[in-house]
C-alpha positions in Angstrom: -0.2 0.1 0.1 1.2 3.5 -0.9 1.1 6.4 1.4 -0.4 8.3 -1.5 -4.0 6.2 -0.7 -3.5 7.9 3.0 -2.5 11.5 2.1 -5.1 14.1 3.5 -6.1 16.7 6.3 -3.1 15.9 8.1 -0.7 16.6 5.4 -2.8 19.9 4.3 -2.7 21.1 7.6 1.4 21.0 7.8 1.6 22.5 4.4 -0.6 25.5 5.5 1.0 25.8 8.5 4.4 25.8 6.6 2.9 29.0 4.5 1.4 30.5 8.3 5.3 30.1 9.9 6.7 32.2 6.7 6.5 30.5 3.8 10.3 29.1 3.6 10.7 26.4 1.1 14.2 26.3 1.6 16.4 23.7 4.0 18.9 26.4 4.7 19.5 29.9 6.0 16.1 32.2 6.5 16.6 32.2 10.1 14.7 35.1 11.3 11.8 34.1 9.1 10.9 30.8 10.0 9.8 28.8 13.5 10.8 25.4 11.9 13.6 23.7 10.1 11.3 20.7 8.6 14.0 19.1 6.7 16.5 18.7 9.4 13.4 17.9 11.7 12.4 15.0 9.5 16.1 13.1 9.7 15.8 13.3 13.2 12.4 11.7 13.1 14.1 8.9 10.7 16.8 8.4 13.3 14.6 8.2 15.9 12.1 6.0 13.9 14.7 3.5 12.3 17.6 3.1 14.8 19.9 5.0 13.0 22.5 7.8 13.8 22.5 9.5 10.6 20.0 10.4 8.0 20.2 13.0 4.9 16.9 14.1 3.3 17.5 14.3 -0.4 15.6 15.1 -3.9 14.7 11.3 -4.9 15.6 7.7 -4.0 17.6 7.9 -6.9 20.0 10.5 -5.8 20.1 8.8 -2.4 21.7 6.2 -4.2 24.0 7.8 -6.1 25.2 10.1 -3.1 25.5 6.7 -1.1 27.9 5.2 -3.8 30.0 8.6 -3.8 30.0 8.8 -0.1 31.4 5.0 0.0 34.2 5.8 -2.4 32.8 4.0 -5.4 33.7 5.7 -8.6 35.7 4.3 -12.3 36.6 0.9 -12.8 34.9 0.0 -9.6 32.4 -3.0 -9.8 29.0 -3.0 -8.2 27.2 -6.4 -7.4 23.1 -5.9 -7.7 20.6 -8.2 -8.6 18.5 -8.3 -11.9 14.9 -7.8 -10.2 14.8 -4.1 -9.1 14.3 -1.0 -10.5 16.8 0.5 -13.1 17.4 3.6 -11.4 19.6 1.4 -9.1 21.4 0.6 -12.2 21.5 4.3 -13.5 23.0 5.2 -10.2 26.1 3.0 -10.3 27.1 4.3 -14.4 26.5 7.8 -13.3 29.4 7.5 -10.9 31.4 5.9 -13.4 31.3 2.6 -12.1 30.3 -1.1 -13.5 27.1 -2.7 -12.8 27.7 -6.5 -12.1 24.1 -8.5 -12.1 22.8 -11.8 -10.1 20.3 -13.4 -10.5 17.7 -13.6 -8.2 16.5 -16.6 -6.1 12.4 -17.4 -5.1 12.4 -14.9 -2.5 12.5 -12.3 -5.9 15.8 -10.7 -4.3 19.9 -11.5 -4.8 21.0 -14.9 -4.9 23.9 -15.1 -2.6 25.8 -17.7 -4.7 25.3 -16.2 -7.9 26.4 -12.9 -6.4 29.7 -14.9 -4.8 30.3 -16.2 -8.5 30.8 -12.6 -10.1 33.1 -11.3 -7.8 36.6 -9.9 -9.1 39.6 -8.1 -7.7 37.5 -5.1 -9.0 34.7 -5.7 -7.2 34.2 -2.9 -4.1 30.5 -3.2 -3.3 27.6 -5.2 -2.5 24.1 -3.3 -3.9 21.1 -5.6 -2.5 17.8 -4.5 -3.3 14.9 -5.3 -0.7 11.8 -5.2 -3.0 8.5 -5.2 -2.9 8.4 -5.3 0.8 11.0 -8.4 1.6 14.5 -8.0 2.8 17.0 -9.7 0.9 19.4 -12.8 3.0 21.0 -9.8 4.4 23.3 -12.5 6.6 24.5 -13.9 3.3 25.4 -10.5 2.1 27.0 -9.7 5.2 29.2 -13.1 5.1 30.1 -12.4 1.4 31.0 -8.6 2.5 33.3 -9.8 5.4 34.9 -12.9 3.4 35.8 -10.5 0.2 36.3 -7.3 2.3 33.6 -5.2 0.4 31.0 -2.4 1.2 27.3 -2.8 1.3 24.7 -0.3 0.2 21.4 -1.3 0.9 18.7 0.1 -1.8 15.9 -0.1 0.4 13.5 2.1 -1.9 10.9 -0.3 -1.8 10.8 -1.8 2.1 11.0 1.0 4.0 9.8 -0.1 7.6 11.1 -3.9 7.2 13.4 -5.2 9.6 16.3 -8.0 9.3 16.6 -10.0 12.3 15.6 -7.0 14.7 16.9 -4.5 12.6 15.7 -2.0 10.0 16.4 -2.3 6.3 18.8 0.1 5.4 20.6 0.5 8.7 22.7 -3.2 8.5 25.0 -2.4 5.9 27.6 0.8 5.5 24.4 2.9 4.1 21.5 2.5 2.9 18.8 4.5 0.4 15.0 5.2 1.1 12.8 6.4 -1.7 9.7 8.7 -0.9 8.2 8.8 -4.7 4.2 8.8 -5.0 4.2 5.0 -5.1 6.0 4.2 -1.8 5.2 3.0 1.1 5.4 6.5 2.4 5.7 9.2 0.5 6.8 13.0 -0.1 6.1 13.4 -4.1 9.4 12.8 -4.7 12.1 12.4 -2.0 14.9 10.3 -0.5 16.9 9.6 2.3 20.6 8.4 2.8 20.5 6.4 6.2 24.1 5.3 7.8 25.6 4.3 11.0 29.2 5.7 9.8 29.5 9.6 10.6 32.2 9.8 7.7 29.7 8.6 5.3 27.3 10.8 6.7 29.7 14.2 6.5 30.8 13.3 2.8 26.9 12.7 1.9 25.8 15.8 3.3 28.4 18.2 1.7 27.9 16.3 -1.4 23.9 17.1 -1.6 24.6 20.5 -1.1 27.5 21.7 -3.7 30.0 21.2 -1.2 28.9 23.0 1.4 30.2 22.1 4.6 27.8 24.2 6.8 30.7 25.5 9.0 28.7 26.8 12.0 31.4 29.5 12.1 30.7 31.1 9.1 27.5 32.4 7.3 26.3 30.0 4.5 27.8 32.5 2.1 31.1 32.2 3.1 30.8 28.6 3.8 34.0 26.5 3.5 34.1 23.4 1.4 36.6 20.6 0.8 34.8 18.5 -1.9 32.7 19.7 -4.9 29.1 18.6 -4.9 25.6 18.9 -6.6 22.3 19.7 -5.7 20.1 16.8 -4.3 18.8 19.3 -1.5 15.0 18.0 0.0 12.8 21.0 0.3 10.8 21.8 3.5 7.4 21.4 2.0 8.4 17.8 1.2 9.7 17.0 4.5 6.7 18.6 6.5 4.5 16.4 4.3 7.5 13.5 5.0 7.0 13.9 8.9 3.0 13.7 8.9 4.0 10.5 6.5 6.5 8.9 8.6 4.3 9.2 11.6 1.8 7.1 9.7 4.2 4.3 9.3 3.1 1.7 11.9 -0.8 2.0 11.0 0.0 1.5 7.7 2.1 -1.5 8.3 -0.4 -3.2 10.7 -3.1 -2.5 7.8 -1.1 -4.4 5.0 -0.3 -7.1 7.0 -4.1 -7.4 8.0 -5.3 -7.4 4.4 -2.1 -10.2 3.4 -3.0 -12.5 6.2 -7.0 -12.0 5.0 -5.8 -13.1 1.1 -3.0 -15.3 2.0 -5.9 -17.6 4.3 -8.4 -17.8 2.0 -6.0 -19.0 -1.4 -4.8 -22.3 -1.9 -2.4 -24.0 0.5 -0.4 -25.3 -2.6 0.3 -22.3 -4.1 3.7 -21.5 -4.7 4.5 -18.5 -3.2 7.6 -16.2 -2.7 10.0 -17.3 -0.5 10.3 -14.9 2.8 14.2 -15.0 4.2 14.0 -16.7 7.6 14.4 -14.0 10.1 12.3 -11.0 8.0 9.9 -8.5 9.1 8.3 -7.9 5.6 5.9 -4.9 5.2 3.3 -6.8 3.4 3.4 -4.6 0.2 2.6 -7.3 -2.2 1.5 -10.8 -2.3 3.3 -12.6 -4.8 3.3 -16.1 -6.1 4.3 -18.3 -9.1 2.0 -19.8 -11.8 3.5 -22.1 -14.6 0.3 -22.5 -16.7 0.3 -19.3 -18.9 -3.9 -19.8 -19.3 -4.1 -19.9 -15.5 -1.8 -17.2 -15.1 -4.0 -14.5 -17.2 -7.4 -15.8 -15.8 -5.6 -14.5 -12.4 -4.5 -11.0 -14.0 -8.1 -10.9 -15.8 -9.6 -11.2 -12.2 -7.0 -9.0 -10.5 -7.6 -6.3 -13.3 -11.7 -6.8 -12.9 -11.9 -6.1 -9.2 -9.7 -3.4 -9.4 -6.8 -4.6 -7.7 -4.4 -4.7 -10.6 -0.9 -6.3 -10.3 2.5 -4.1 -9.1 5.1 -4.9 -11.3 4.5 -8.6 -12.1 3.8 -8.6 -14.7 2.5 -5.2 -15.8 5.9 -3.1 -15.1 8.4 -5.7 -15.4 10.3 -4.3 -18.5 11.5 -1.5 -15.8 12.0 -4.0 -13.3 14.3 -6.5 -14.5 17.9 -6.3 -16.1 17.1 -8.6 -19.1 15.4 -5.7 -20.7 18.1 -3.3 -20.5 20.6 -3.5 -23.5 20.6 0.2 -23.3 22.7 0.2 -20.3 24.1 -3.4 -20.1 26.5 -5.5 -22.3 25.2 -8.6 -23.9 27.1 -10.9 -21.5 25.1 -9.4 -18.6 21.7 -9.5 -20.3 22.2 -13.5 -21.4 23.2 -14.1 -17.6 19.6 -12.7 -16.1 17.5 -15.2 -18.6 17.1 -17.3 -15.5 15.5 -13.9 -13.3 13.4 -13.5 -16.2 11.5 -17.0 -16.6 11.2 -16.5 -13.0 9.6 -13.2 -12.9 7.9 -14.0 -16.0 5.8 -16.7 -13.7 5.3 -14.3 -11.2 2.3 -12.1 -9.8 2.2 -9.5 -7.6 -1.2 -8.7 -5.8 -0.8 -5.2 -4.7 -1.9 -4.8 -0.9 -4.5 -1.5 -1.1 -5.8 0.6 1.8 -8.8 1.3 -0.5 -9.7 -2.5 -0.7 -11.3 -3.7 2.6 -10.1 -6.8 4.6 -13.5 -9.0 3.2 -12.7 -7.7 -0.5 -9.4 -9.4 0.6 -10.6 -12.4 1.9 -13.1 -12.8 -1.1 -10.4 -12.4 -3.4 -8.3 -15.2 -1.7 -11.7 -17.4 -2.1 -11.8 -16.5 -6.3 -8.1 -17.3 -6.9 -8.7 -20.3 -4.7 -11.1 -21.1 -7.6 -8.7 -20.6 -10.5 -5.5 -22.4 -8.7 
């Protein structure tokens, strides 16, 4: 269930209050004209919510991935191992810092196949970039094992599983850094926006400066005289996004509760013989989508027709698979990479992702499970 479903009076009130308090939409300066620094408050709120030392609010999830890559020292000639089921932004960010994406297949969890990832490690590999897809954690124990064995850094792409945990820790806080997305289709939203999470002060320092044209925000100087030691770019979040983000983040636990209720209602009434997505041991998903595999193409089409007829639709699988599977990205990956991802493409072509919507009642999900059982 994306956050846009619950945008309403609370978010509108927060926006109105922002304008009543001076209408400052920029995260820095204008001290005499404002009452709050909402971006900084949003970051602190994220620290407390996710048990993280440092959170940096930025302009998008894609920007968060790129900033984190830069802050972790990834650049030209470095290889970054990620997975074949993700969103193309992950690959774009790797390419944009001059590094080479290396694509591992996924397993039945639809997340990184740890054994395949290990087989791709070379002397040029510098970082593992697991992507927690559609609400479910990657097997982070396996990722951590590889990182320790081969002395690699870890960046978690947690754009699609905000609020999920692995062995009691929030995703995005387990590796060296994590990236979140708050675009309009995510579990909580600021319209566009993202966040870099890290427990490493040196990573936060670089990320914070890089996202703001190199500004060190030295307290001894006015912003116009600020010191700098690196070049950067503009990936800043606005105050308007942040006030919405604070309200949405305050609703996250209730969103996750409602997701789980609907997910379980669907699961309870569906066939016990269904081939469901594997959930890694120790995971606490966000129940964003109910995913299962169907071998028979005729039955698969019947299910998709039912989902569309009843107003559920599908989520990425199969409706947007070409934007979420590396097999289709010959404009950015070489032929060998494309060939390697055939395994993932074949698996994804058997998958159906039923989105969990708040606008759909618990009873509707229970009924859907019964209808699916009749087809299966």
